[in-house]
matplotlib code that plots the C-alpha trace (Angstrom):
import matplotlib.pyplot as plt

x = [0.0, 1.4, 0.5, 1.4, 2.2, 1.6, 3.3, 6.7, 8.4, 5.9, 6.3, 3.6, 4.8, 8.1, 6.5, 4.6, 7.6, 9.7, 6.7, 5.5, 5.9, 8.4, 5.9, 4.0, 5.7, 5.2, 5.6, 6.7, 7.2, 8.5, 6.4, 8.5, 8.2, 4.3, 2.4, -1.2, -2.0, -1.5, -4.1, -3.3, 0.0, -1.5, -3.7, -0.9, 1.1, -1.7, -1.9, 1.4, 2.6, -0.8, -1.5, -3.6, -3.9, -3.4, -2.6, -2.6, -0.8, 0.5, -1.4, -1.0, -1.1, 0.2, -2.6, -1.1, -0.2, -3.6, -5.1, -2.4, -3.3, -6.5, -6.9, -3.7, -4.9, -8.1, -6.2, -4.1, -6.5, -9.8, -10.1, -6.9, -7.5, -11.3, -10.0, -7.5, -10.1, -12.5, -9.6, -9.1, -12.8, -12.7, -9.9, -10.6, -7.9, -8.7, -8.1, -6.8, -6.8, -5.9, -8.0, -8.2, -9.8, -9.8, -13.0, -14.9, -15.5, -14.0, -17.1, -18.0, -16.6, -15.9, -13.9, -15.6, -17.0, -17.6, -20.9, -20.6, -21.1, -18.3, -18.0, -14.6, -13.4, -10.1, -9.2, -7.3, -10.1, -12.7, -10.4, -10.2, -13.8, -14.3, -11.9, -13.8, -17.0, -15.5, -13.9, -16.8, -18.7, -16.4, -15.5, -17.9, -15.6, -12.9, -11.6, -10.9, -9.0, -9.3, -6.5, -5.0, -1.7, 0.9, 4.0, 7.2, 10.9, 11.5, 14.1, 11.8, 10.0, 12.0, 9.8, 7.9, 4.8, 3.6, 4.9, 8.3, 8.3, 7.5, 10.2, 12.9, 12.2, 12.3, 15.4, 16.8, 15.9, 14.0, 10.8, 7.8, 5.0, 1.6, -1.9, -4.8, -6.0, -7.2, -6.1, -5.6, -2.0, -1.3, 2.1, 2.8, 4.3, 1.2, -1.1, 1.1, 0.8, -2.8, -3.4, -1.0, -3.1, -6.6, -5.3, -7.1, -10.5, -12.2, -15.5, -13.7, -14.6, -16.2, -15.1, -12.8, -11.4, -7.8, -5.7, -4.0, -6.5, -7.0, -7.6, -5.2, -4.6, -1.2, -0.1, -1.3, 0.8, 3.9, 3.4, 3.1, 6.5, 8.1, 7.5, 8.6, 12.0, 12.2, 12.4, 11.6, 11.4, 8.9, 5.7, 3.6, 0.4, 0.1, -2.5, -1.9, -4.8, -3.8, -3.6, -6.1, -9.0, -8.3, -10.6, -10.2, -11.0, -10.1, -9.7, -11.0, -12.2, -14.1, -17.7, -16.9, -13.8, -16.0, -18.5, -15.7, -13.8, -10.5, -8.4, -8.2, -4.9, -2.5, -3.0, -1.0, 1.1, 2.3, 2.8, 4.9, 6.9, 7.7, 8.1, 10.7, 13.1, 13.7, 14.9, 17.4]
y = [0.0, 3.3, 5.9, 9.4, 10.2, 13.9, 15.1, 12.9, 15.1, 14.9, 12.3, 9.8, 10.6, 9.0, 6.1, 5.7, 5.5, 2.9, 1.0, 0.5, -2.5, -3.2, -4.2, -0.7, 2.4, 5.4, 8.6, 11.4, 14.8, 17.6, 20.4, 22.3, 19.5, 19.1, 21.9, 20.7, 24.0, 24.0, 21.8, 22.5, 20.8, 18.1, 17.0, 16.8, 14.7, 12.5, 12.1, 11.8, 9.1, 7.1, 7.4, 4.8, 6.2, 9.6, 9.5, 13.1, 13.1, 17.2, 20.4, 22.8, 21.1, 23.6, 25.1, 28.2, 28.6, 28.1, 30.9, 33.3, 32.4, 31.2, 31.9, 29.5, 27.1, 26.6, 26.7, 23.7, 21.9, 22.2, 24.0, 22.4, 18.9, 18.9, 20.3, 17.3, 14.8, 15.9, 15.5, 11.9, 11.3, 12.1, 10.1, 7.0, 7.7, 6.5, 9.7, 8.8, 12.1, 12.3, 14.3, 14.8, 14.4, 18.2, 18.4, 18.0, 20.3, 18.2, 18.0, 14.2, 12.0, 9.1, 9.0, 10.2, 7.9, 8.6, 8.9, 12.0, 15.4, 17.6, 21.1, 22.4, 25.3, 26.6, 27.5, 24.0, 21.8, 24.1, 24.1, 20.4, 19.8, 21.9, 19.8, 16.7, 18.1, 19.8, 16.5, 13.9, 16.5, 16.3, 12.7, 10.2, 7.7, 9.1, 7.9, 10.2, 8.6, 10.9, 9.9, 11.8, 12.8, 10.8, 9.8, 8.0, 8.7, 11.5, 14.2, 16.6, 14.6, 15.9, 19.2, 18.9, 17.7, 16.9, 13.3, 14.1, 16.8, 13.9, 11.5, 14.4, 15.9, 12.3, 11.2, 14.6, 13.9, 17.3, 18.3, 17.6, 20.2, 19.3, 20.4, 18.3, 17.5, 13.9, 12.2, 8.8, 8.6, 7.2, 5.4, 6.6, 3.1, 1.4, 3.9, 3.5, 0.0, 0.5, 2.6, 0.1, -2.9, -1.3, 0.0, -2.7, -2.0, 0.4, -0.4, 1.6, 5.1, 8.1, 8.5, 6.3, 6.9, 4.9, 5.2, 3.4, 1.7, 3.9, 7.4, 9.5, 12.4, 14.1, 13.6, 9.8, 9.4, 10.8, 8.4, 5.5, 6.6, 7.5, 4.0, 2.3, 4.1, 3.3, 7.0, 9.1, 12.3, 15.0, 15.1, 18.4, 19.6, 22.9, 25.3, 28.3, 29.3, 28.2, 31.2, 29.5, 27.3, 23.6, 20.7, 18.8, 15.7, 14.8, 10.9, 8.5, 5.0, 3.5, 2.1, 0.9, -2.0, -4.8, -4.1, -3.5, -6.8, -5.0, -6.3, -3.9, -1.3, -2.4, -0.8, 2.5, 1.1, -1.7, 1.0, 2.9, 0.1, -0.5, 2.8, 3.7, 1.4, 3.5, 6.2, 4.1]
z = [0.1, -0.7, 2.4, 2.9, 6.6, 7.2, 10.5, 10.4, 12.4, 15.4, 18.0, 16.7, 13.2, 13.9, 15.5, 12.2, 10.3, 12.4, 12.7, 8.9, 7.4, 4.2, 1.9, 2.3, 0.5, 3.0, 2.0, 4.6, 3.3, 5.2, 6.2, 3.6, 0.9, 1.3, 4.0, 4.7, 4.1, 0.5, -0.7, -4.5, -3.7, -1.8, -4.9, -7.0, -4.6, -4.0, -7.7, -8.5, -6.5, -6.7, -2.8, -1.6, 2.2, 4.0, 7.8, 9.2, 12.5, 11.7, 13.5, 16.2, 19.1, 21.8, 23.7, 24.5, 20.8, 19.6, 22.2, 21.0, 17.2, 16.9, 13.0, 12.2, 14.7, 12.8, 9.7, 10.2, 12.5, 10.9, 7.5, 5.8, 6.8, 5.5, 1.9, 2.5, 3.0, 0.4, -2.1, -0.6, -1.1, -4.6, -5.3, -3.3, -1.0, 2.7, 5.1, 8.4, 11.1, 14.9, 17.1, 21.1, 23.9, 24.2, 22.2, 25.4, 28.1, 31.1, 33.2, 32.9, 36.1, 33.9, 30.7, 27.5, 24.8, 21.1, 21.7, 24.3, 22.9, 22.5, 24.2, 23.6, 26.1, 24.2, 21.2, 20.4, 21.5, 19.3, 16.3, 16.7, 16.8, 14.1, 12.1, 12.9, 12.0, 8.5, 7.7, 7.9, 6.1, 3.3, 3.8, 5.0, 4.6, 6.7, 10.1, 13.2, 15.8, 19.3, 21.6, 24.5, 25.8, 23.7, 25.1, 23.8, 23.0, 20.5, 19.7, 21.3, 24.2, 27.3, 28.2, 24.9, 27.0, 30.4, 30.3, 28.9, 31.6, 34.4, 32.9, 32.6, 36.1, 37.9, 35.9, 36.9, 40.4, 40.4, 42.3, 39.6, 39.9, 38.6, 37.8, 38.7, 35.1, 34.2, 31.1, 29.3, 28.5, 25.0, 23.9, 20.8, 19.7, 20.5, 18.8, 15.6, 15.7, 16.2, 13.1, 11.1, 11.9, 10.8, 7.6, 5.5, 7.6, 5.5, 7.5, 10.6, 10.0, 11.8, 15.2, 17.0, 20.5, 20.7, 24.2, 26.4, 29.1, 32.0, 33.3, 35.6, 36.8, 35.9, 39.7, 39.6, 35.9, 38.1, 40.8, 38.4, 36.5, 40.3, 41.3, 37.9, 38.3, 41.9, 42.5, 45.8, 44.1, 45.2, 43.7, 44.4, 43.0, 41.2, 43.0, 40.5, 38.0, 34.2, 32.0, 29.6, 30.4, 30.2, 30.4, 34.1, 32.6, 28.7, 29.6, 26.8, 26.2, 23.4, 23.3, 19.8, 19.8, 20.5, 18.0, 15.4, 16.8, 17.9, 20.5, 23.4, 23.6, 26.8, 30.3, 30.7, 33.4, 30.7, 27.9, 30.4, 31.4, 27.8, 27.0, 29.9, 28.3, 25.6, 28.3, 30.5]

ax = plt.figure().add_subplot(projection="3d")
ax.plot(x, y, z, "-o")
ax.set_aspect("equal")
plt.show()
């Protein structure tokens, strides 16, 4: 299969490339070579290379950057992916797009499922939710995978996201300061393998939640990592107010896996045990 991966330099993008099968031809143009906002170039690339599937893991994911540049966030996270999804639909190319638990308002006490109604509270969540709506409107065959707090060993992992920060602080024997936000941390290696495992399943479309099993606060995540690393580093809860609104609970679970005959992904602790081998 000829597959185009947009976002190769991101954490998930790098794991998608490393987990791809030899029999598949994977195209991984850089942002300079193929920017998702340049839809004419996207169409040309699809046609010239006879692409059969496009996996879009690119996007503006920095919450604070989205708040300070809302127009760019909506271009990259919503409008451009929707145009690319339409191009894929018109040319019989499967389109898979990554979304987030930040599309929800965070008021639910349990993990969100695919049937829960989104209600984003910030520009990042709003841009991703708008992207979902537009993509499915333009391409009813598209698959949108919502996931949470992707972690793994990448060039920009340490300090780039909350779990990278936690691992960095613990390995450096430094105090870890954390907000009480609940999520479903997902190992990029597991998510990449999952995406490749369903690449032939065109019946899997619409919205699908794919995360390592479990719902944890950042503090509980840090406790688990400290335990696995046998560290007694100090963990402290932050009480200051965030500059921008964040959903207190963006954890996810799927109600579709069983019906679709998809094996459950491993638990967060199992995934973290595997992931930490990459850091040590």
